[in-house]
All heavy atoms as TSV, in Angstrom:
chain	resi	resn	atom	element	x	y	z
A	1	LYS	N	N	149.514	-8.649	266.520
A	1	LYS	CA	C	148.654	-9.483	267.327
A	1	LYS	C	C	147.213	-9.152	266.983
A	1	LYS	O	O	146.865	-7.997	266.780
A	1	LYS	CB	C	148.940	-9.213	268.808
A	1	LYS	CG	C	148.255	-10.196	269.698
A	1	LYS	CD	C	148.879	-10.227	271.075
A	1	LYS	CE	C	148.110	-11.221	271.882
A	1	LYS	NZ	N	148.832	-11.889	272.869
A	2	SER	N	N	146.386	-10.139	266.957
A	2	SER	CA	C	144.987	-9.925	266.595
A	2	SER	C	C	144.070	-10.375	267.733
A	2	SER	O	O	144.499	-11.063	268.664
A	2	SER	CB	C	144.652	-10.689	265.314
A	2	SER	OG	O	144.841	-12.072	265.517
A	3	TYR	N	N	142.812	-9.964	267.627
A	3	TYR	CA	C	141.821	-10.320	268.635
A	3	TYR	C	C	141.610	-11.827	268.666
A	3	TYR	O	O	141.532	-12.477	267.627
A	3	TYR	CB	C	140.494	-9.616	268.342
A	3	TYR	CG	C	139.380	-10.092	269.235
A	3	TYR	CD1	C	139.257	-9.596	270.525
A	3	TYR	CD2	C	138.481	-11.049	268.804
A	3	TYR	CE1	C	138.254	-10.038	271.367
A	3	TYR	CE2	C	137.474	-11.494	269.639
A	3	TYR	CZ	C	137.359	-10.998	270.912
A	3	TYR	OH	O	136.378	-11.440	271.742
A	4	LYS	N	N	141.495	-12.361	269.868
A	4	LYS	CA	C	141.169	-13.777	270.056
A	4	LYS	C	C	140.032	-13.857	271.065
A	4	LYS	O	O	140.072	-13.195	272.107
A	4	LYS	CB	C	142.370	-14.551	270.591
A	4	LYS	CG	C	143.529	-14.636	269.639
A	4	LYS	CD	C	144.686	-15.374	270.274
A	4	LYS	CE	C	145.893	-15.304	269.372
A	4	LYS	NZ	N	147.088	-15.806	270.025
A	5	SER	N	N	139.059	-14.669	270.774
A	5	SER	CA	C	137.955	-14.858	271.709
A	5	SER	C	C	138.427	-15.714	272.882
A	5	SER	O	O	139.463	-16.391	272.806
A	5	SER	CB	C	136.781	-15.545	271.013
A	5	SER	OG	O	137.126	-16.885	270.684
A	6	VAL	N	N	137.654	-15.702	273.944
A	6	VAL	CA	C	137.981	-16.528	275.111
A	6	VAL	C	C	138.033	-17.995	274.703
A	6	VAL	O	O	138.913	-18.747	275.138
A	6	VAL	CB	C	136.959	-16.298	276.250
A	6	VAL	CG1	C	137.182	-17.269	277.390
A	6	VAL	CG2	C	137.031	-14.866	276.753
A	7	GLU	N	N	137.111	-18.394	273.840
A	7	GLU	CA	C	137.073	-19.784	273.375
A	7	GLU	C	C	138.343	-20.156	272.609
A	7	GLU	O	O	138.892	-21.249	272.789
A	7	GLU	CB	C	135.837	-20.022	272.491
A	7	GLU	CG	C	134.513	-19.937	273.215
A	7	GLU	CD	C	134.035	-18.506	273.488
A	7	GLU	OE1	O	134.548	-17.544	272.851
A	7	GLU	OE2	O	133.163	-18.351	274.365
A	8	GLU	N	N	138.827	-19.223	271.778
A	8	GLU	CA	C	140.064	-19.469	271.026
A	8	GLU	C	C	141.264	-19.573	271.961
A	8	GLU	O	O	142.147	-20.417	271.768
A	8	GLU	CB	C	140.297	-18.363	269.997
A	8	GLU	CG	C	139.318	-18.374	268.845
A	8	GLU	CD	C	139.447	-17.161	267.961
A	8	GLU	OE1	O	139.526	-16.025	268.481
A	8	GLU	OE2	O	139.471	-17.357	266.728
A	9	ILE	N	N	141.277	-18.727	272.981
A	9	ILE	CA	C	142.380	-18.757	273.956
A	9	ILE	C	C	142.359	-20.065	274.730
A	9	ILE	O	O	143.399	-20.715	274.910
A	9	ILE	CB	C	142.296	-17.540	274.903
A	9	ILE	CG1	C	142.550	-16.247	274.115
A	9	ILE	CG2	C	143.275	-17.686	276.065
A	9	ILE	CD1	C	142.224	-14.981	274.876
A	10	GLU	N	N	141.182	-20.484	275.172
A	10	GLU	CA	C	141.058	-21.754	275.910
A	10	GLU	C	C	141.475	-22.933	275.038
A	10	GLU	O	O	142.167	-23.851	275.503
A	10	GLU	CB	C	139.630	-21.929	276.416
A	10	GLU	CG	C	139.285	-20.977	277.542
A	10	GLU	CD	C	137.815	-21.026	277.952
A	10	GLU	OE1	O	137.021	-21.729	277.290
A	10	GLU	OE2	O	137.475	-20.345	278.932
A	11	ALA	N	N	141.084	-22.911	273.759
A	11	ALA	CA	C	141.462	-23.984	272.841
A	11	ALA	C	C	142.974	-24.021	272.649
A	11	ALA	O	O	143.577	-25.104	272.626
A	11	ALA	CB	C	140.757	-23.799	271.496
A	12	ALA	N	N	143.583	-22.855	272.534
A	12	ALA	CA	C	145.041	-22.802	272.375
A	12	ALA	C	C	145.739	-23.356	273.610
A	12	ALA	O	O	146.749	-24.064	273.496
A	12	ALA	CB	C	145.485	-21.372	272.098
A	13	CYS	N	N	145.210	-23.052	274.787
A	13	CYS	CA	C	145.812	-23.567	276.028
A	13	CYS	C	C	145.695	-25.086	276.110
A	13	CYS	O	O	146.556	-25.754	276.684
A	13	CYS	CB	C	145.143	-22.930	277.245
A	13	CYS	SG	S	145.577	-21.207	277.496
A	14	THR	N	N	144.648	-25.626	275.540
A	14	THR	CA	C	144.402	-27.067	275.604
A	14	THR	C	C	145.103	-27.831	274.486
A	14	THR	O	O	145.638	-28.918	274.712
A	14	THR	CB	C	142.884	-27.343	275.513
A	14	THR	OG1	O	142.237	-26.628	276.563
A	14	THR	CG2	C	142.577	-28.813	275.651
A	15	ASN	N	N	145.116	-27.251	273.281
A	15	ASN	CA	C	145.547	-28.005	272.098
A	15	ASN	C	C	146.945	-27.697	271.594
A	15	ASN	O	O	147.458	-28.433	270.766
A	15	ASN	CB	C	144.551	-27.771	270.953
A	15	ASN	CG	C	143.143	-28.165	271.353
A	15	ASN	OD1	O	142.942	-29.108	272.098
A	15	ASN	ND2	N	142.163	-27.424	270.867
A	16	THR	N	N	147.560	-26.631	272.052
A	16	THR	CA	C	148.860	-26.222	271.521
A	16	THR	C	C	149.979	-27.075	272.101
A	16	THR	O	O	150.045	-27.277	273.311
A	16	THR	CB	C	149.112	-24.732	271.828
A	16	THR	OG1	O	148.071	-23.972	271.228
A	16	THR	CG2	C	150.439	-24.272	271.296
A	17	LYS	N	N	150.839	-27.541	271.220
A	17	LYS	CA	C	151.994	-28.351	271.640
A	17	LYS	C	C	153.280	-27.516	271.665
A	17	LYS	O	O	154.196	-27.815	272.417
A	17	LYS	CB	C	152.181	-29.542	270.703
A	17	LYS	CG	C	150.973	-30.439	270.594
A	17	LYS	CD	C	150.693	-31.183	271.875
A	17	LYS	CE	C	149.528	-32.137	271.683
A	17	LYS	NZ	N	148.707	-32.284	272.846
A	18	ASP	N	N	153.337	-26.470	270.845
A	18	ASP	CA	C	154.520	-25.623	270.764
A	18	ASP	C	C	154.663	-24.799	272.053
A	18	ASP	O	O	153.711	-24.132	272.483
A	18	ASP	CB	C	154.405	-24.688	269.558
A	18	ASP	CG	C	155.604	-23.777	269.427
A	18	ASP	OD1	O	156.668	-24.278	269.007
A	18	ASP	OD2	O	155.470	-22.580	269.738
A	19	ALA	N	N	155.835	-24.841	272.662
A	19	ALA	CA	C	156.051	-24.183	273.953
A	19	ALA	C	C	155.830	-22.674	273.885
A	19	ALA	O	O	155.201	-22.092	274.781
A	19	ALA	CB	C	157.451	-24.487	274.475
A	20	ALA	N	N	156.323	-22.029	272.836
A	20	ALA	CA	C	156.168	-20.577	272.720
A	20	ALA	C	C	154.702	-20.191	272.521
A	20	ALA	O	O	154.219	-19.218	273.113
A	20	ALA	CB	C	157.016	-20.053	271.563
A	21	GLU	N	N	153.984	-20.952	271.702
A	21	GLU	CA	C	152.562	-20.678	271.485
A	21	GLU	C	C	151.758	-20.936	272.757
A	21	GLU	O	O	150.815	-20.206	273.060
A	21	GLU	CB	C	152.024	-21.529	270.340
A	21	GLU	CG	C	152.533	-21.100	268.985
A	21	GLU	CD	C	152.000	-21.973	267.860
A	21	GLU	OE1	O	150.946	-22.610	268.035
A	21	GLU	OE2	O	152.647	-22.007	266.801
A	22	LEU	N	N	152.132	-21.960	273.506
A	22	LEU	CA	C	151.448	-22.261	274.762
A	22	LEU	C	C	151.679	-21.155	275.783
A	22	LEU	O	O	150.752	-20.726	276.476
A	22	LEU	CB	C	151.918	-23.613	275.314
A	22	LEU	CG	C	151.221	-24.098	276.576
A	22	LEU	CD1	C	149.712	-24.242	276.347
A	22	LEU	CD2	C	151.810	-25.427	277.030
A	23	GLU	N	N	152.900	-20.653	275.845
A	23	GLU	CA	C	153.210	-19.548	276.752
A	23	GLU	C	C	152.392	-18.309	276.387
A	23	GLU	O	O	151.819	-17.645	277.259
A	23	GLU	CB	C	154.703	-19.226	276.701
A	23	GLU	CG	C	155.127	-18.165	277.685
A	23	GLU	CD	C	156.620	-17.930	277.682
A	23	GLU	OE1	O	157.387	-18.801	277.238
A	23	GLU	OE2	O	157.033	-16.846	278.140
A	24	ALA	N	N	152.306	-18.006	275.096
A	24	ALA	CA	C	151.508	-16.865	274.644
A	24	ALA	C	C	150.035	-17.067	274.980
A	24	ALA	O	O	149.348	-16.133	275.412
A	24	ALA	CB	C	151.693	-16.659	273.146
A	25	ALA	N	N	149.538	-18.286	274.807
A	25	ALA	CA	C	148.140	-18.585	275.133
A	25	ALA	C	C	147.883	-18.407	276.627
A	25	ALA	O	O	146.836	-17.884	277.029
A	25	ALA	CB	C	147.786	-19.998	274.687
A	26	HIS	N	N	148.829	-18.826	277.458
A	26	HIS	CA	C	148.673	-18.649	278.910
A	26	HIS	C	C	148.670	-17.168	279.287
A	26	HIS	O	O	147.897	-16.739	280.146
A	26	HIS	CB	C	149.769	-19.394	279.664
A	26	HIS	CG	C	149.535	-20.867	279.730
A	26	HIS	ND1	N	150.540	-21.767	279.938
A	26	HIS	CD2	C	148.400	-21.612	279.607
A	26	HIS	CE1	C	150.052	-22.994	279.953
A	26	HIS	NE2	N	148.756	-22.927	279.747
A	27	LEU	N	N	149.525	-16.376	278.647
A	27	LEU	CA	C	149.528	-14.932	278.905
A	27	LEU	C	C	148.200	-14.312	278.493
A	27	LEU	O	O	147.659	-13.454	279.203
A	27	LEU	CB	C	150.689	-14.260	278.180
A	27	LEU	CG	C	152.077	-14.565	278.740
A	27	LEU	CD1	C	153.156	-13.992	277.836
A	27	LEU	CD2	C	152.225	-14.033	280.145
A	28	ASP	N	N	147.660	-14.739	277.359
A	28	ASP	CA	C	146.337	-14.258	276.933
A	28	ASP	C	C	145.279	-14.640	277.961
A	28	ASP	O	O	144.398	-13.845	278.299
A	28	ASP	CB	C	145.958	-14.842	275.571
A	28	ASP	CG	C	146.754	-14.252	274.419
A	28	ASP	OD1	O	147.307	-13.136	274.575
A	28	ASP	OD2	O	146.817	-14.902	273.352
A	29	GLN	N	N	145.366	-15.845	278.480
A	29	GLN	CA	C	144.412	-16.330	279.476
A	29	GLN	C	C	144.489	-15.493	280.754
A	29	GLN	O	O	143.465	-15.120	281.324
A	29	GLN	CB	C	144.704	-17.802	279.776
A	29	GLN	CG	C	143.622	-18.515	280.545
A	29	GLN	CD	C	143.955	-19.991	280.712
A	29	GLN	OE1	O	145.113	-20.351	280.979
A	29	GLN	NE2	N	142.968	-20.841	280.541
A	30	TRP	N	N	145.700	-15.166	281.194
A	30	TRP	CA	C	145.863	-14.330	282.387
A	30	TRP	C	C	145.267	-12.941	282.167
A	30	TRP	O	O	144.646	-12.372	283.055
A	30	TRP	CB	C	147.331	-14.186	282.762
A	30	TRP	CG	C	148.004	-15.447	283.201
A	30	TRP	CD1	C	147.398	-16.601	283.626
A	30	TRP	CD2	C	149.402	-15.702	283.237
A	30	TRP	NE1	N	148.345	-17.550	283.924
A	30	TRP	CE2	C	149.585	-17.024	283.699
A	30	TRP	CE3	C	150.514	-14.940	282.924
A	30	TRP	CZ2	C	150.838	-17.587	283.858
A	30	TRP	CZ3	C	151.760	-15.513	283.090
A	30	TRP	CH2	C	151.911	-16.818	283.555
A	31	THR	N	N	145.477	-12.406	280.955
A	31	THR	CA	C	144.948	-11.082	280.637
A	31	THR	C	C	143.429	-11.074	280.697
A	31	THR	O	O	142.821	-10.181	281.292
A	31	THR	CB	C	145.443	-10.629	279.254
A	31	THR	OG1	O	146.870	-10.587	279.279
A	31	THR	CG2	C	144.905	-9.264	278.889
A	32	VAL	N	N	142.802	-12.070	280.091
A	32	VAL	CA	C	141.342	-12.168	280.091
A	32	VAL	C	C	140.806	-12.296	281.523
A	32	VAL	O	O	139.788	-11.706	281.873
A	32	VAL	CB	C	140.876	-13.367	279.232
A	32	VAL	CG1	C	139.403	-13.650	279.425
A	32	VAL	CG2	C	141.177	-13.115	277.769
A	33	ALA	N	N	141.513	-13.035	282.339
A	33	ALA	CA	C	141.077	-13.262	283.720
A	33	ALA	C	C	141.351	-12.068	284.632
A	33	ALA	O	O	140.871	-12.022	285.760
A	33	ALA	CB	C	141.774	-14.500	284.287
A	34	GLY	N	N	142.149	-11.107	284.151
A	34	GLY	CA	C	142.495	-9.952	284.967
A	34	GLY	C	C	143.697	-10.189	285.871
A	34	GLY	O	O	144.063	-9.329	286.670
A	35	ALA	N	N	144.329	-11.342	285.724
A	35	ALA	CA	C	145.460	-11.692	286.592
A	35	ALA	C	C	146.704	-10.859	286.303
A	35	ALA	O	O	147.591	-10.762	287.143
A	35	ALA	CB	C	145.787	-13.178	286.445
A	36	SER	N	N	146.771	-10.250	285.133
A	36	SER	CA	C	147.947	-9.448	284.796
A	36	SER	C	C	147.771	-7.981	285.189
A	36	SER	O	O	148.672	-7.174	285.003
A	36	SER	CB	C	148.250	-9.546	283.296
A	36	SER	OG	O	147.158	-9.035	282.546
A	37	ALA	N	N	146.620	-7.647	285.741
A	37	ALA	CA	C	146.347	-6.259	286.132
A	37	ALA	C	C	147.077	-5.913	287.426
A	37	ALA	O	O	147.245	-6.755	288.307
A	37	ALA	CB	C	144.853	-6.053	286.315
A	38	CYS	N	N	147.486	-4.672	287.520
A	38	CYS	CA	C	148.123	-4.189	288.743
A	38	CYS	C	C	147.044	-3.966	289.803
A	38	CYS	O	O	145.921	-3.577	289.469
A	38	CYS	CB	C	148.844	-2.873	288.476
A	38	CYS	SG	S	150.185	-3.030	287.284
A	39	PRO	N	N	147.382	-4.174	291.072
A	39	PRO	CA	C	146.403	-3.911	292.138
A	39	PRO	C	C	145.984	-2.438	292.114
A	39	PRO	O	O	146.832	-1.536	292.107
A	39	PRO	CB	C	147.158	-4.241	293.417
A	39	PRO	CG	C	148.338	-5.038	293.001
A	39	PRO	CD	C	148.653	-4.648	291.591
A	40	ARG	N	N	144.694	-2.177	292.073
A	40	ARG	CA	C	144.182	-0.816	291.911
A	40	ARG	C	C	144.674	0.130	293.008
A	40	ARG	O	O	145.142	1.225	292.721
A	40	ARG	CB	C	142.659	-0.838	291.876
A	40	ARG	CG	C	142.059	0.531	291.671
A	40	ARG	CD	C	140.568	0.463	291.368
A	40	ARG	NE	N	139.964	1.743	291.241
A	40	ARG	CZ	C	140.098	2.583	290.213
A	40	ARG	NH1	N	140.846	2.233	289.198
A	40	ARG	NH2	N	139.497	3.750	290.187
A	41	GLU	N	N	144.591	-0.288	294.262
A	41	GLU	CA	C	144.975	0.589	295.376
A	41	GLU	C	C	146.450	0.989	295.283
A	41	GLU	O	O	146.798	2.160	295.407
A	41	GLU	CB	C	144.682	-0.099	296.707
A	41	GLU	CG	C	144.839	0.812	297.902
A	41	GLU	CD	C	144.372	0.142	299.188
A	41	GLU	OE1	O	143.234	-0.362	299.215
A	41	GLU	OE2	O	145.160	0.134	300.142
A	42	LYS	N	N	147.311	0.007	295.028
A	42	LYS	CA	C	148.743	0.289	294.927
A	42	LYS	C	C	149.034	1.171	293.707
A	42	LYS	O	O	149.855	2.087	293.777
A	42	LYS	CB	C	149.523	-1.015	294.821
A	42	LYS	CG	C	151.024	-0.816	294.800
A	42	LYS	CD	C	151.769	-2.124	294.849
A	42	LYS	CE	C	153.258	-1.883	294.900
A	42	LYS	NZ	N	154.014	-3.124	295.018
A	43	THR	N	N	148.350	0.911	292.611
A	43	THR	CA	C	148.537	1.705	291.401
A	43	THR	C	C	148.165	3.163	291.644
A	43	THR	O	O	148.885	4.077	291.237
A	43	THR	CB	C	147.699	1.123	290.245
A	43	THR	OG1	O	148.126	-0.228	290.020
A	43	THR	CG2	C	147.871	1.921	288.972
A	44	LEU	N	N	147.049	3.401	292.320
A	44	LEU	CA	C	146.620	4.767	292.606
A	44	LEU	C	C	147.599	5.472	293.540
A	44	LEU	O	O	147.902	6.650	293.358
A	44	LEU	CB	C	145.210	4.770	293.195
A	44	LEU	CG	C	144.097	4.340	292.226
A	44	LEU	CD1	C	142.763	4.249	292.956
A	44	LEU	CD2	C	144.013	5.262	291.030
A	45	GLU	N	N	148.117	4.744	294.530
A	45	GLU	CA	C	149.109	5.320	295.441
A	45	GLU	C	C	150.362	5.729	294.667
A	45	GLU	O	O	150.910	6.818	294.873
A	45	GLU	CB	C	149.489	4.317	296.523
A	45	GLU	CG	C	148.418	4.093	297.566
A	45	GLU	CD	C	148.784	2.970	298.534
A	45	GLU	OE1	O	149.943	2.492	298.513
A	45	GLU	OE2	O	147.892	2.564	299.307
A	46	GLN	N	N	150.849	4.848	293.793
A	46	GLN	CA	C	152.055	5.146	293.026
A	46	GLN	C	C	151.817	6.264	292.012
A	46	GLN	O	O	152.708	7.063	291.756
A	46	GLN	CB	C	152.560	3.888	292.329
A	46	GLN	CG	C	153.145	2.893	293.301
A	46	GLN	CD	C	153.683	1.651	292.639
A	46	GLN	OE1	O	153.453	1.394	291.459
A	46	GLN	NE2	N	154.409	0.851	293.404
A	47	ARG	N	N	150.611	6.318	291.453
A	47	ARG	CA	C	150.306	7.413	290.533
A	47	ARG	C	C	150.422	8.738	291.265
A	47	ARG	O	O	151.028	9.683	290.762
A	47	ARG	CB	C	148.901	7.251	289.948
A	47	ARG	CG	C	148.571	8.361	288.947
A	47	ARG	CD	C	147.227	8.209	288.327
A	47	ARG	NE	N	146.190	8.493	289.307
A	47	ARG	CZ	C	144.901	8.483	289.032
A	47	ARG	NH1	N	144.480	8.152	287.826
A	47	ARG	NH2	N	144.026	8.772	289.960
A	48	ASP	N	N	149.866	8.819	292.474
A	48	ASP	CA	C	149.968	10.052	293.254
A	48	ASP	C	C	151.411	10.353	293.641
A	48	ASP	O	O	151.867	11.488	293.553
A	48	ASP	CB	C	149.099	9.965	294.506
A	48	ASP	CG	C	147.614	10.006	294.198
A	48	ASP	OD1	O	147.243	10.455	293.091
A	48	ASP	OD2	O	146.821	9.580	295.062
A	49	LYS	N	N	152.141	9.318	294.056
A	49	LYS	CA	C	153.522	9.499	294.513
A	49	LYS	C	C	154.445	9.944	293.386
A	49	LYS	O	O	155.236	10.881	293.547
A	49	LYS	CB	C	154.035	8.186	295.106
A	49	LYS	CG	C	155.464	8.250	295.610
A	49	LYS	CD	C	155.879	6.927	296.227
A	49	LYS	CE	C	157.325	6.968	296.703
A	49	LYS	NZ	N	157.741	5.701	297.311
A	50	TYR	N	N	154.380	9.277	292.244
A	50	TYR	CA	C	155.331	9.534	291.171
A	50	TYR	C	C	154.849	10.532	290.119
A	50	TYR	O	O	155.650	11.143	289.429
A	50	TYR	CB	C	155.711	8.223	290.474
A	50	TYR	CG	C	156.401	7.248	291.404
A	50	TYR	CD1	C	155.786	6.059	291.775
A	50	TYR	CD2	C	157.651	7.528	291.931
A	50	TYR	CE1	C	156.413	5.157	292.636
A	50	TYR	CE2	C	158.290	6.645	292.792
A	50	TYR	CZ	C	157.662	5.465	293.141
A	50	TYR	OH	O	158.280	4.600	293.987
A	51	PHE	N	N	153.547	10.679	289.986
A	51	PHE	CA	C	153.003	11.530	288.927
A	51	PHE	C	C	151.998	12.542	289.454
A	51	PHE	O	O	151.184	13.066	288.702
A	51	PHE	CB	C	152.323	10.670	287.846
A	51	PHE	CG	C	153.221	9.608	287.273
A	51	PHE	CD1	C	153.041	8.280	287.616
A	51	PHE	CD2	C	154.244	9.937	286.405
A	51	PHE	CE1	C	153.861	7.290	287.094
A	51	PHE	CE2	C	155.070	8.964	285.877
A	51	PHE	CZ	C	154.879	7.644	286.223
A	52	GLY	N	N	152.043	12.825	290.744
A	52	GLY	CA	C	151.066	13.691	291.380
A	52	GLY	C	C	150.968	15.090	290.790
A	52	GLY	O	O	149.910	15.698	290.835
A	53	LYS	N	N	152.051	15.587	290.223
A	53	LYS	CA	C	152.042	16.940	289.681
A	53	LYS	C	C	151.665	16.980	288.194
A	53	LYS	O	O	151.587	18.047	287.611
A	53	LYS	CB	C	153.403	17.597	289.880
A	53	LYS	CG	C	153.723	17.804	291.350
A	53	LYS	CD	C	155.058	18.448	291.548
A	53	LYS	CE	C	155.316	18.596	293.044
A	53	LYS	NZ	N	156.608	19.199	293.322
A	54	LEU	N	N	151.422	15.818	287.598
A	54	LEU	CA	C	151.051	15.755	286.193
A	54	LEU	C	C	149.535	15.684	286.053
A	54	LEU	O	O	148.855	15.121	286.899
A	54	LEU	CB	C	151.650	14.515	285.528
A	54	LEU	CG	C	153.156	14.447	285.433
A	54	LEU	CD1	C	153.575	13.133	284.792
A	54	LEU	CD2	C	153.700	15.602	284.617
A	55	LYS	N	N	149.044	16.245	284.976
A	55	LYS	CA	C	147.619	16.133	284.688
A	55	LYS	C	C	147.441	15.048	283.633
A	55	LYS	O	O	148.038	15.111	282.566
A	55	LYS	CB	C	147.044	17.441	284.163
A	55	LYS	CG	C	145.577	17.240	283.794
A	55	LYS	CD	C	144.909	18.473	283.332
A	55	LYS	CE	C	143.464	18.308	282.952
A	55	LYS	NZ	N	142.928	17.035	282.653
A	56	PHE	N	N	146.624	14.062	283.929
A	56	PHE	CA	C	146.299	13.024	282.977
A	56	PHE	C	C	145.038	13.452	282.243
A	56	PHE	O	O	144.013	13.717	282.857
A	56	PHE	CB	C	146.093	11.679	283.683
A	56	PHE	CG	C	147.375	11.082	284.185
A	56	PHE	CD1	C	147.856	11.389	285.443
A	56	PHE	CD2	C	148.103	10.222	283.388
A	56	PHE	CE1	C	149.045	10.852	285.909
A	56	PHE	CE2	C	149.291	9.672	283.839
A	56	PHE	CZ	C	149.763	9.989	285.100
A	57	SER	N	N	145.129	13.518	280.922
A	57	SER	CA	C	143.997	13.950	280.110
A	57	SER	C	C	143.206	12.746	279.624
A	57	SER	O	O	143.775	11.691	279.320
A	57	SER	CB	C	144.495	14.727	278.893
A	57	SER	OG	O	145.211	15.859	279.294
A	58	SER	N	N	141.916	12.938	279.516
A	58	SER	CA	C	141.071	11.891	278.943
A	58	SER	C	C	141.178	11.956	277.424
A	58	SER	O	O	141.653	12.950	276.854
A	58	SER	CB	C	139.618	12.089	279.371
A	58	SER	OG	O	139.092	13.260	278.761
A	59	LEU	N	N	140.716	10.941	276.766
A	59	LEU	CA	C	140.727	10.930	275.313
A	59	LEU	C	C	139.870	12.067	274.777
A	59	LEU	O	O	140.244	12.750	273.813
A	59	LEU	CB	C	140.225	9.584	274.794
A	59	LEU	CG	C	140.195	9.407	273.288
A	59	LEU	CD1	C	141.565	9.651	272.670
A	59	LEU	CD2	C	139.695	8.027	272.920
A	60	GLU	N	N	138.754	12.308	275.418
A	60	GLU	CA	C	137.876	13.402	275.002
A	60	GLU	C	C	138.598	14.752	275.086
A	60	GLU	O	O	138.502	15.580	274.179
A	60	GLU	CB	C	136.627	13.423	275.878
A	60	GLU	CG	C	135.599	14.441	275.453
A	60	GLU	CD	C	134.344	14.376	276.308
A	60	GLU	OE1	O	133.603	13.387	276.184
A	60	GLU	OE2	O	134.132	15.317	277.094
A	61	GLU	N	N	139.340	14.972	276.167
A	61	GLU	CA	C	140.094	16.223	276.323
A	61	GLU	C	C	141.152	16.360	275.230
A	61	GLU	O	O	141.342	17.443	274.671
A	61	GLU	CB	C	140.749	16.279	277.699
A	61	GLU	CG	C	139.775	16.447	278.840
A	61	GLU	CD	C	140.434	16.265	280.204
A	61	GLU	OE1	O	141.331	15.395	280.340
A	61	GLU	OE2	O	140.055	17.006	281.122
A	62	LEU	N	N	141.836	15.274	274.920
A	62	LEU	CA	C	142.866	15.314	273.879
A	62	LEU	C	C	142.262	15.611	272.509
A	62	LEU	O	O	142.828	16.370	271.724
A	62	LEU	CB	C	143.639	13.997	273.840
A	62	LEU	CG	C	144.585	13.748	275.004
A	62	LEU	CD1	C	145.157	12.334	274.927
A	62	LEU	CD2	C	145.708	14.764	275.016
A	63	LEU	N	N	141.106	15.021	272.232
A	63	LEU	CA	C	140.448	15.278	270.952
A	63	LEU	C	C	140.010	16.737	270.835
A	63	LEU	O	O	140.160	17.355	269.781
A	63	LEU	CB	C	139.258	14.343	270.770
A	63	LEU	CG	C	139.607	12.875	270.533
A	63	LEU	CD1	C	138.348	12.007	270.549
A	63	LEU	CD2	C	140.365	12.703	269.236
A	64	ARG	N	N	139.482	17.299	271.926
A	64	ARG	CA	C	139.099	18.714	271.920
A	64	ARG	C	C	140.316	19.608	271.701
A	64	ARG	O	O	140.279	20.557	270.927
A	64	ARG	CB	C	138.387	19.098	273.219
A	64	ARG	CG	C	136.882	18.999	273.096
A	64	ARG	CD	C	136.165	19.594	274.284
A	64	ARG	NE	N	135.976	18.518	275.259
A	64	ARG	CZ	C	136.386	18.539	276.511
A	64	ARG	NH1	N	136.989	19.583	276.999
A	64	ARG	NH2	N	136.182	17.516	277.311
A	65	LEU	N	N	141.416	19.291	272.373
A	65	LEU	CA	C	142.642	20.066	272.237
A	65	LEU	C	C	143.191	19.964	270.808
A	65	LEU	O	O	143.671	20.951	270.248
A	65	LEU	CB	C	143.686	19.582	273.245
A	65	LEU	CG	C	145.002	20.323	273.288
A	65	LEU	CD1	C	144.792	21.798	273.620
A	65	LEU	CD2	C	145.932	19.678	274.313
A	66	ALA	N	N	143.085	18.801	270.213
A	66	ALA	CA	C	143.591	18.588	268.853
A	66	ALA	C	C	142.852	19.443	267.830
A	66	ALA	O	O	143.382	19.698	266.741
A	66	ALA	CB	C	143.497	17.115	268.479
A	67	GLU	N	N	141.668	19.865	268.153
A	67	GLU	CA	C	140.912	20.744	267.243
A	67	GLU	C	C	141.456	22.167	267.225
A	67	GLU	O	O	141.219	22.914	266.292
A	67	GLU	CB	C	139.430	20.778	267.646
A	67	GLU	CG	C	138.725	19.440	267.431
A	67	GLU	CD	C	137.298	19.455	267.968
A	67	GLU	OE1	O	136.908	20.398	268.670
A	67	GLU	OE2	O	136.572	18.496	267.650
A	68	THR	N	N	142.221	22.533	268.262
A	68	THR	CA	C	142.686	23.921	268.371
A	68	THR	C	C	144.192	24.086	268.195
A	68	THR	O	O	144.638	25.190	267.915
A	68	THR	CB	C	142.292	24.511	269.744
A	68	THR	OG1	O	142.915	23.743	270.773
A	68	THR	CG2	C	140.789	24.500	269.931
A	69	VAL	N	N	144.949	23.028	268.343
A	69	VAL	CA	C	146.398	23.128	268.185
A	69	VAL	C	C	146.884	22.093	267.173
A	69	VAL	O	O	146.229	21.080	266.947
A	69	VAL	CB	C	147.148	22.952	269.528
A	69	VAL	CG1	C	146.806	24.065	270.498
A	69	VAL	CG2	C	146.890	21.604	270.135
A	70	GLU	N	N	148.039	22.340	266.602
A	70	GLU	CA	C	148.551	21.446	265.563
A	70	GLU	C	C	149.181	20.181	266.152
A	70	GLU	O	O	149.124	19.108	265.561
A	70	GLU	CB	C	149.581	22.176	264.710
A	70	GLU	CG	C	150.026	21.416	263.510
A	70	GLU	CD	C	150.922	22.238	262.611
A	70	GLU	OE1	O	150.695	23.457	262.484
A	70	GLU	OE2	O	151.859	21.662	262.046
A	71	PHE	N	N	149.788	20.303	267.324
A	71	PHE	CA	C	150.516	19.179	267.923
A	71	PHE	C	C	150.041	18.978	269.351
A	71	PHE	O	O	150.028	19.906	270.138
A	71	PHE	CB	C	152.022	19.461	267.893
A	71	PHE	CG	C	152.859	18.342	268.449
A	71	PHE	CD1	C	153.111	17.220	267.702
A	71	PHE	CD2	C	153.381	18.423	269.725
A	71	PHE	CE1	C	153.874	16.183	268.207
A	71	PHE	CE2	C	154.138	17.404	270.250
A	71	PHE	CZ	C	154.389	16.274	269.486
A	72	VAL	N	N	149.622	17.763	269.677
A	72	VAL	CA	C	149.161	17.457	271.032
A	72	VAL	C	C	150.170	16.556	271.689
A	72	VAL	O	O	150.601	15.585	271.186
A	72	VAL	CB	C	147.773	16.773	271.015
A	72	VAL	CG1	C	147.344	16.402	272.423
A	72	VAL	CG2	C	146.758	17.661	270.354
C-alpha cells in the first residue's frame, strides 16, 4: 500500500466503479477522518486493565537500548 493524498482518496470515492476499490477508498476516507480510531478514554482504560503490568517503551527508549544490546 502506498501513500495517498486526501484529494486522491476523495477522487477514488467519487470516480471508482469497482466495488473492492471503492470499499478500500472508503476505508482510507474513514482513516483520514479519524473514524477508524478507537475511543481514547476506553482505550486507556483497557490498556490499564489488560496491560497494566507491562512497560510500553518509546521509540527513543528502544533506540537507546539497541545501542547496548544485540536483540531488543
